[in-house]
N, C-alpha and C positions, 0 to 999 in steps of 0.2 A: 513621539512623532505624531502629529495630527495629520489625518488624511482629509484633504479638501477637494480632491478631484477623482473622478471615476478611474482614470488611468493610474493614479497613485494607488488606488485600492486594488486594481488589477495587479500592479507590480508587487504590492505587499502580499497578496494572495499567492502569487508565483513564488515568492520567497518562502512562504509557508509550505508550499508544495515541495519545494526543493528540500526543506527541512524534513518533511514527511518521508521523502525517498532516502535521505541520508540516514535517518533513524531506522528505517526499515532495512536498509543495507546492513546495518550493524546487528539487527535483531534476527534476521533470517538464518544466519549460520547457527545461532543458538537453538532456534526452533527446529532446524534440520537435525542437529545433533540430538535433540530430545525426542525426535520421532522414532518410533519402533518400526513402523511400516516402511519398507524400502520405496514404495510408490510415493508415499507422503514426503519422505526425505528427499527423493529425487525432484518432486514437485517444488519443494522449498528451494532447492538448489537452482532449478531452472528459473524460478521467479526472482531469485537474487540477481541473475544476469539481466532479466527484464528491468528490474528495479534500478540497477546501475545505469542502464540505458535511459530510463526515464529521467534519472537525475542529470545525465549529460544533456538530454533534450531540454529540460527546464533551464539548466545552466546556459545553454545556447540562446534561449529566448531572453533570459535576463541580460545576457551580454549584449544582444541587439538593442535592448532597451536602455543600456548604460547603467544597469542596476547591479548592486552587490548581491552575490548569491546567498550571503549568510546574514542578512539583516534581521530576520525573524526566526524564532524557533517555535515549531508547532507543538503546543501543549496537549492537544487532544491526542495526537499520535503518541506522545510520551505516555499518556495514561493508558491507551490501548495496548501498547507494548508492555507496560507495567502489569496489566491484567494477564497478558499471555505468560509473562515470567512467573507470576504468582501461581497460575494453574500448573505450570511445569513443576513447581516446587510442591504443590499440594497433591498431585495425582501420580501414583506409581506408574513407572514405565510399562507400556503395553497398549492394547487397543483403546482402553479408556482414556489414557493420556493423549493418544492420537486423535480421538474424538474431540477432546478439549482443545487441542492444538488447531484442529480444523475450525472449531467455533471461534477461537480467537483470531485466526487468520481471516475468516469471513467478516468479522467485525471490522478488521483493518481494511479489507477490500471494499466493503460497503462505504467506509469513510473515504477511501481514495476515489471511488466512483462519484461520490458527492463533490469532492474537491475538483476533479477534472471536468465533470459536467458543468460546474459553475464557471471554471476558467475558460472552457471552450465558448460558453455563452458570452462571457465578458469580452473575449477576443473578437467574437462576431460583432458585438455591439460597437466595438472600437474600430471595426473595419480592418482588423489585423488577420487577414485571411490565412497567411502561412502559420501564424500562431494557432489559429482556430483548428486548422487541419492537423497539426502536430498534437495538440491537446486532445482532439477527438480520437486520434489514433491511440494515444495512451489510454484514454477512456475505454476504448474497445478492448485493449489488452487486459485492463483491470476487470472488465466484465467477463472476459474469457477465463481468467484465473479463478474468479468466483464460481463460474460454472464447473470448472474442473474440480474445484474443492467440493462442490455439491455432489458431483458424480462419484468422487472417491468416497465421500461420507456415506452416501446412499448405497453404493454398490459393495463396499468392502469394510470400511472402518466402523461405522455404526453397528452393523449386524455383528461384527466381531466383538465390539464392546459390550453389546447386550448379552452375547453368548458367554463372555468372560465373567459376567456377573454384574 
């Protein structure tokens, strides 16, 4: 499919965002199961609910645009999740693995921040105020998740990983 118009690009990017959320919805339970820290496990479980909500929100935008939700699969998210799975397999359970899980999760969050920042800007350019607001709300939730991960890493997980060796 060739993209010839800005609105088509916006729609294709929304489909990619939908794919990001679907892939992350499948990965987060595995990440939660691999976490040793109850705080990290609970954080992943809470973010799973947010992620499912984001997917529903993007689905709603795509429906309003008359677009299929499953046209594109995001390859970057596939790679980021693959890296997280690789780390789970390489690092023994405990604080060190939790630190690796947080690093992987933050890479994913930073990618999502880029995705939703771009989409909100595109929606604004297209005069789609409702879309812009919904996408900006998702962006703020992604930033908050990143901040929570940083706080957990700095306050509990990384010091425990250093102490463990």
